[in-house]
Backbone as CSV, one residue per row, in Angstrom:
resi,resn,N_x,N_y,N_z,CA_x,CA_y,CA_z,C_x,C_y,C_z
1,MET,0.850,-1.169,0.000,0.000,0.000,0.000,0.903,1.242,0.000
2,SER,0.575,2.207,-0.876,1.389,3.416,-0.972,1.035,4.393,0.148
3,ALA,1.903,5.371,0.350,1.675,6.360,1.410,0.379,7.129,1.214
4,PRO,0.039,7.619,-0.019,-1.236,8.325,-0.174,-2.442,7.440,0.154
5,ASP,-2.382,6.129,-0.184,-3.497,5.233,0.130,-3.672,5.077,1.635
6,SER,-2.582,4.871,2.353,-2.687,4.697,3.797,-3.127,5.998,4.458
7,LEU,-2.667,7.132,3.955,-3.084,8.425,4.494,-4.558,8.658,4.210
8,ASP,-5.018,8.267,3.021,-6.415,8.433,2.657,-7.316,7.620,3.576
9,ARG,-6.921,6.413,3.911,-7.709,5.585,4.827,-7.754,6.197,6.218
10,LEU,-6.669,6.806,6.628,-6.593,7.429,7.944,-7.467,8.679,8.009
11,VAL,-7.420,9.492,6.949,-8.075,10.797,6.970,-9.548,10.713,6.591
12,GLY,-9.953,9.901,5.610,-11.336,9.889,5.145,-11.643,11.205,4.453
13,ASP,-12.792,11.809,4.756,-13.107,13.122,4.204,-12.259,14.152,4.942
14,LEU,-11.778,15.129,4.207,-10.813,16.071,4.768,-11.337,17.492,4.721
15,LEU,-11.243,18.190,5.833,-11.554,19.603,5.917,-10.319,20.302,6.442
16,ALA,-9.742,21.162,5.633,-8.572,21.933,6.053,-8.990,23.392,6.157
17,GLU,-9.112,23.864,7.379,-9.555,25.227,7.604,-8.372,26.177,7.598
18,ARG,-8.609,27.360,7.058,-7.607,28.433,6.971,-6.395,28.014,6.141
19,PHE,-6.639,27.257,5.085,-5.573,26.878,4.177,-4.942,28.143,3.623
20,ALA,-3.666,28.171,3.482,-2.906,29.293,2.937,-2.821,30.469,3.902
21,ALA,-3.137,30.260,5.171,-3.063,31.358,6.130,-1.619,31.733,6.443
22,VAL,-0.725,30.773,6.391,0.690,31.039,6.650,1.530,30.434,5.537
23,VAL,2.685,30.990,5.327,3.598,30.453,4.320,4.253,29.209,4.892
24,ALA,4.215,28.120,4.143,4.750,26.838,4.606,6.197,26.679,4.162
25,ALA,6.883,25.751,4.777,8.251,25.418,4.376,8.224,24.816,2.972
26,ALA,9.312,24.929,2.262,9.383,24.482,0.869,9.042,23.013,0.709
27,GLN,9.394,22.170,1.661,9.144,20.738,1.524,7.673,20.366,1.750
28,VAL,6.851,21.296,2.204,5.443,21.009,2.446,4.660,20.932,1.136
29,GLY,5.058,21.679,0.127,4.353,21.701,-1.155,4.175,20.329,-1.771
30,PRO,5.243,19.557,-1.941,5.074,18.212,-2.501,4.181,17.308,-1.646
31,ALA,4.219,17.461,-0.327,3.357,16.655,0.546,1.892,17.025,0.352
32,ILE,1.609,18.324,0.222,0.235,18.767,-0.040,-0.231,18.224,-1.386
33,TYR,0.654,18.284,-2.388,0.304,17.753,-3.713,-0.027,16.262,-3.620
34,GLU,0.799,15.486,-2.945,0.571,14.047,-2.823,-0.759,13.760,-2.120
35,LEU,-1.073,14.527,-1.100,-2.331,14.348,-0.386,-3.518,14.627,-1.308
36,VAL,-3.490,15.773,-1.996,-4.598,16.156,-2.872,-4.695,15.213,-4.068
37,ALA,-3.567,14.887,-4.695,-3.578,13.993,-5.859,-4.068,12.595,-5.470
38,GLY,-3.711,12.127,-4.283,-4.164,10.820,-3.834,-5.662,10.774,-3.562
39,ARG,-6.242,11.911,-3.206,-7.674,11.992,-2.913,-8.484,12.362,-4.149
40,TYR,-7.819,12.822,-5.201,-8.472,13.317,-6.412,-9.455,12.296,-6.973
41,GLU,-10.694,12.716,-7.149,-11.798,11.919,-7.671,-12.149,10.709,-6.799
42,ARG,-11.683,10.687,-5.545,-11.970,9.556,-4.667,-12.616,9.963,-3.354
43,ARG,-12.203,11.096,-2.796,-12.681,11.513,-1.484,-12.988,12.996,-1.475
44,ALA,-13.842,13.405,-0.533,-14.179,14.816,-0.380,-13.038,15.561,0.301
45,THR,-12.736,16.732,-0.218,-11.717,17.596,0.370,-12.275,19.014,0.383
46,VAL,-12.322,19.621,1.545,-12.837,20.978,1.696,-11.724,21.842,2.259
47,LEU,-11.461,22.957,1.608,-10.457,23.911,2.095,-11.135,25.251,2.325
48,THR,-10.773,25.903,3.403,-11.205,27.284,3.614,-9.958,28.141,3.684
49,SER,-10.078,29.354,3.199,-8.929,30.246,3.197,-9.391,31.690,3.177
50,ASN,-8.602,32.545,3.777,-8.876,33.972,3.691,-8.019,34.618,2.606
51,LYS,-7.334,33.810,1.812,-6.490,34.298,0.713,-7.151,33.957,-0.615
52,SER,-6.901,34.773,-1.616,-7.435,34.481,-2.948,-6.647,33.335,-3.570
53,LEU,-7.255,32.641,-4.501,-6.570,31.550,-5.198,-5.293,32.032,-5.867
54,ALA,-5.286,33.269,-6.342,-4.114,33.824,-7.019,-2.891,33.891,-6.111
55,SER,-3.096,33.988,-4.808,-1.967,34.108,-3.884,-1.550,32.775,-3.264
56,TRP,-2.193,31.683,-3.617,-1.858,30.396,-3.018,-0.465,29.908,-3.394
57,GLY,0.092,30.360,-4.502,1.444,29.971,-4.886,2.475,30.370,-3.853
58,GLU,2.203,31.442,-3.134,3.114,31.906,-2.086,3.169,30.925,-0.913
59,VAL,2.137,30.125,-0.749,2.066,29.204,0.388,3.189,28.185,0.323
60,VAL,3.420,27.605,-0.846,4.439,26.568,-0.991,5.676,27.078,-1.708
61,GLY,5.656,28.324,-2.138,6.825,28.889,-2.804,7.050,28.374,-4.212
62,ASP,6.051,27.733,-4.793,6.178,27.169,-6.133,4.833,27.311,-6.831
63,THR,4.730,28.296,-7.698,3.466,28.589,-8.363,3.011,27.436,-9.247
64,ALA,3.927,26.783,-9.955,3.548,25.671,-10.833,2.978,24.499,-10.021
65,LEU,3.590,24.209,-8.900,3.096,23.125,-8.046,1.722,23.473,-7.487
66,MET,1.547,24.710,-7.073,0.256,25.121,-6.532,-0.814,25.098,-7.608
67,MET,-0.454,25.400,-8.856,-1.408,25.307,-9.965,-1.860,23.864,-10.155
68,ALA,-0.946,22.908,-10.029,-1.306,21.492,-10.148,-2.251,21.080,-9.018
69,ILE,-1.998,21.588,-7.820,-2.860,21.286,-6.675,-4.251,21.872,-6.897
70,THR,-4.322,23.155,-7.255,-5.627,23.788,-7.450,-6.360,23.187,-8.642
71,ASP,-5.634,22.741,-9.663,-6.266,22.085,-10.806,-7.037,20.850,-10.351
72,ARG,-6.447,20.053,-9.504,-7.115,18.852,-9.006,-8.269,19.193,-8.066
73,LEU,-8.103,20.241,-7.279,-9.180,20.650,-6.376,-10.383,21.207,-7.131
74,LEU,-10.126,21.945,-8.200,-11.197,22.640,-8.898,-11.834,21.839,-10.032
75,HIS,-11.214,20.749,-10.457,-11.736,19.995,-11.596,-13.197,19.599,-11.396
76,HIS,-13.528,19.019,-10.278,-14.916,18.669,-9.969,-15.428,19.494,-8.790
77,GLY,-14.710,20.539,-8.438,-15.020,21.279,-7.222,-15.868,22.509,-7.436
78,GLU,-16.218,23.093,-6.358,-16.985,24.338,-6.321,-16.196,25.353,-5.500
79,VAL,-16.297,26.613,-5.892,-15.662,27.691,-5.150,-16.767,28.625,-4.670
80,PHE,-16.756,28.913,-3.398,-17.722,29.829,-2.814,-16.964,31.002,-2.213
81,TYR,-17.300,32.205,-2.637,-16.706,33.408,-2.083,-17.707,34.003,-1.099
82,LEU,-17.303,34.124,0.124,-18.174,34.668,1.159,-17.683,36.051,1.552
83,ARG,-18.602,36.955,1.642,-18.267,38.320,2.043,-19.105,38.665,3.271
84,GLY,-18.628,39.601,4.032,-19.391,40.032,5.192,-18.612,39.830,6.474
85,SER,-19.273,40.133,7.558,-18.606,40.016,8.851,-18.522,38.545,9.268
86,SER,-17.604,38.275,10.136,-17.326,36.918,10.584,-18.466,36.370,11.425
87,TYR,-18.894,35.154,11.103,-19.919,34.483,11.901,-19.408,34.216,13.309
88,ARG,-18.138,33.871,13.431,-17.555,33.578,14.745,-17.511,34.796,15.648
89,MET,-17.385,35.965,15.043,-17.274,37.184,15.844,-18.638,37.801,16.152
90,ARG,-19.703,37.240,15.620,-21.044,37.775,15.832,-21.371,37.771,17.321
91,GLY,-21.791,38.920,17.821,-22.167,39.036,19.223,-21.004,39.218,20.180
92,LYS,-19.783,39.303,19.669,-18.607,39.475,20.527,-18.133,40.933,20.447
93,GLU,-17.589,41.395,21.536,-17.046,42.744,21.577,-15.680,42.746,20.901
94,VAL,-15.464,43.697,19.996,-14.187,43.813,19.315,-13.393,44.901,20.022
95,ILE,-12.246,44.537,20.560,-11.414,45.476,21.314,-10.741,46.443,20.365
96,GLY,-10.837,47.728,20.683,-10.171,48.755,19.892,-10.937,49.186,18.665
97,ALA,-12.104,48.648,18.443,-12.893,49.024,17.272,-13.881,50.118,17.650
98,THR,-14.192,50.942,16.694,-15.175,51.988,16.895,-16.555,51.357,16.756
99,PRO,-17.451,51.592,17.724,-18.773,51.002,17.623,-19.525,51.549,16.399
100,PRO,-20.414,50.755,15.819,-21.162,51.238,14.651,-22.063,52.400,15.050
101,PRO,-22.287,53.333,14.124,-23.137,54.483,14.458,-24.577,54.025,14.663
102,THR,-25.251,54.709,15.584,-26.646,54.392,15.839,-27.521,55.335,15.029
103,ALA,-28.674,54.863,14.662,-29.608,55.683,13.887,-30.197,56.741,14.815
104,PRO,-30.379,57.981,14.312,-30.969,59.044,15.154,-32.421,58.710,15.490
105,ALA,-32.805,59.055,16.705,-34.186,58.817,17.134,-35.114,59.711,16.355
106,SER,-36.261,59.178,15.961,-37.208,60.005,15.176,-38.385,60.419,15.981
């Protein structure tokens, strides 16, 4: 059994939150590729990121490798762009922020 097969059995469906949030070491790119390529057309993979797809090449330091990864992710995938305030921050006090203006009483 190859490494991607054994990893696929271990992981099952994969959700990677905040993908591309930090720049990874150079050796991480090939590992990410192997993970995604091994799951390609076989298992569900969900990634969330606060970075645009155009900037994902910076994550692994290799734009061509990142293009191969995104190609496999997007071939049968869907991309959802969400705008607006954070659901997690809803109802929480933001320190140092100016409160929203209130509507004048009529």
